[in-house]
N, C-alpha and C positions, 0 to 999 in steps of 0.2 A: 070356686071362683070368688074373687073379691066382691064384697057386698056392693061396692060402687058400680061394678059392671053388672052384677046379677039383679039387684033390686032398685038401684037409684040412677040408672043410666039417664042422663039429662037430655038426650037428643033423640029425635025420631030415628028409628033403626036404619032406614034406608036413605037418610038425608044426604049422604055422600055417594050414593050408588052411581056408578059410571065414572067416578073419578079414581085416579091412581095416586098413591102417596109413596114417595121414597123417604125412608126413615133411616138416618145414619145413627150408628151406635145403638142399634135396635136389639142387641142380644140381652141387655139387662137394664135395670133402673128406669129412668124416665123414658128412654128410647123404647124399651120393651112395652111399657105401659101405654105410650103413644100409639104403638102399633095395635095393641089390643083395643084401645078406645076408638081409633079411626076405623078399624075393621068392624067393630060393633056398629058404627055409624054407616057402614055399607061400602066403604072405600076398598079398592084393591090395594094390597100392600106389597111393596118391594122393600124387604128388610135387609139392611146393609150392616155388616160388622166383620170382624176378623175370624170369629170362631164359627166354623160351619155347623158343628153339632148343636151349639146354642141356637143358631138360626133355624135349623131344621126343627128343633123342639118348639120354638116360637111359632113357626108357620103351621105346624100340625095342631096347634091349640088355638088358632084364631077363628073367630066367626067367619063364615063364608068359605069360598073354595078357590077363588082366583088370585092366589097370593104366590109370591116368588121371593127368593133370597139372592143376595149378591155378596159373595165373600170378597172383601176389599179392605186393604190397609190404607187409611186416610193419610198416613204419613208418606206413603209412596206416591207422591203427587204426579210423577211422570206417567202413571198408569190410569189416573182417574178419568181424564177426558175420553180415552178410548173405551174404558169400561162403561161409562154412562152413555156414550154415543151408541155403542152396541146394544145396550139395554133398550134404548128408544127404538132402534131399528128392529129389534126382535119383538118388543111388546107394546110399542106405541108411546104416545106422548104422556108425560107425567105432569099432573096439575098441582100437586102438593109436595113440598120439600121440607123436611124437618132436619135442620143442621144441628147435629148433636155429637159430642165426642167426650171421652174421659178427660177430666181435668189434670193439670200438671201436679207434681208432688208439692206438698206444703213446705213451708220454711221461710225465713227472712229473705227478702229480695237480694240483699248484698251477699248472701251465701251462694247465689247463682253465678255461674260463668256464662259468657255469651253463648256457648254451644248448648247450654241448657234450654235456651229459647227455641232452638231449631225444630225439634219434634213437635212440641205443643203448637207453635205457630203454623206449622204445616198442616196438622190435622184439624185445626180450627179454622183460621183465617184463609189460608191458601186453598184448602180443600173446599170450603164453603164457596169461595169465589169461583173456582173452576166449575164446580157442579152447577152453580147458579147460571153461569154463562152458557152452559150446554143446554139447560132446561128452559131458559126464557123463550126461545123461539117456539117451542111446543106449547108453552103456556099461552103465548099470543095466539097460536092457531086454535087453541081450545077456548079462547076468550075468557079464561079464568086461571089465575095462578096465585098460589099462597105459599109464601116462604116464611117459616118460623124457625128462629134461632134459639136454642137453649143456651143461655149464658149464665148469669149470676147476679145476685143483688149487689155484688162488688162493683158493678157498672156505676152505681150511684154512691155507694158507701164502701170504700175499700175495707177488706177484712184483714185483721192482723194475722201474720204468719202464713199468708198465702200470696206473697208479693208477686210471684211470677203469674199466677192465675189472675190476680187483679189487673195486671198490665195487659194480659192477653184479652180478657173480657172487655176491657175498655176499648181496645182496638176493634173488636167485633161489634161493639155498640156503635162506634163511629162509622164503620163500614156499612152497617145496616141502615143507619139514618141517612147516610149519603145516597145509598141506593133507593131509598124511599122517595127521593126527589127526582130520580132518573128513570125508574122502571115505567113501562107502559101502564096506562090507567087501569087495565084489567088485572094487574098483578100487584099484590100487596106483600110487604115484608115487615115483620114484627118480631120482637124479642120476648121470650119468657125469662123472668129472673127468679129462679128457684131459691127458696130459703133452705132451712135445715130439713132435708128430705130423707126419708128412710131408704137409703140406697147403700150399695157397697162402697161407693165413693165417700159417703159420710163416715162409715165405719172405719175406712182407711185413714181419714183425717183425724178422727178422734184417737185412734191408736198412735198416730204420729205425734200428736200433741202430748199424749200421755207419756210417751217415751222421752220426749224432749223436756218436759216440765216435771216429771215425777208424779203428777196427779193420776189418779185412777181414771179409766175410761168413763166410769159412772159419774165421777166428779166433773169431768170435761163436759159430758152431755148435760148434766144438771146446770152447769154454768150457762150453757147455750139456752136451755129452756127458760131460764130466768128472764131472758130478753125477748121471749116469744109470747105474745098475749094469749094465744090459744093453748099454750102449755103442753104441746106435743109436737112430734115430728110430722111433717107433711107426708101423706101417702102419695107415691108417684102417680097413681091414677087421678088424684086431684089435679096435679100438674098437667096430666094428659087431657083432662077435661078442658083446661084453658087452651091447650094446643088445638083440640078439636074445634072449639068455638072460633078461634082465629082462622081455621081452615074452611069454614062454611062459605058457600057462595054469598050468603047474606051478610058476611062480615067485610064486604068490599070497601067500606068507608073507614075501616080501622087500619091505619097505615102509619108506619114509622114509630110505633109506640114500644115502650119497654114495660111489660106487665109483671109486677111482682106476684109470686105465689109463695108467700113467706110467713103466713100466719100473723101478719102485722108487725114483724120484727123491725123493719126499717123505720127510722124516725123522720126521714125526709118526706115532704109532701109530693 
């Protein structure tokens, strides 16, 4: 088990006992780490992703026993409302939502056609909106709701060669900030802005840049690290620690923020 979970867990073990968290994109990366960290804090986990085998593996390795999984494709937006409604009918209200999904392919924005926007905007913005609308009444009944969106530092500082992702993340940031002014007082919504995080997504991006520029993957990563004061990749569990903090009942005054977990890479204040 990762040292962060085993030896350095920063929260009381049962601090989220009695709460249920729905985590999208839970089969790998930040989503998987968020499931591990929230389960460690005592929450019941509903892990959502497309790959049933990966979800079963995750659930079998979480702390605690009252965890479930939901196989769902976030791009298939016509099925989301029914799936989440049935989940609530079967297992009760959900108090914590982590909106998270895989990023779009890299490349210059002008290389994209209009249809390239369809899938990414469905699985990020549309899916997040549908799920949030279904869960909010139960969060009100529970008198506690926490919505955390995994976005990107590109919300503040667009990143070269991922123009489609930059556009999409900006839309998510504005959607979230707008909701922070509308949601009931007991429900918060906040964003996590991951930096260079040690995930499959980052590996894919480094390979894509390598193929496009002729630089080696090692050179691409070295260039990235030159701009990161901590001089290393972020462990996904570090990002999940921030997710857990924003999920706490005692974090109710943290609302409408975008929190970077980027090792100090961003230059903006």
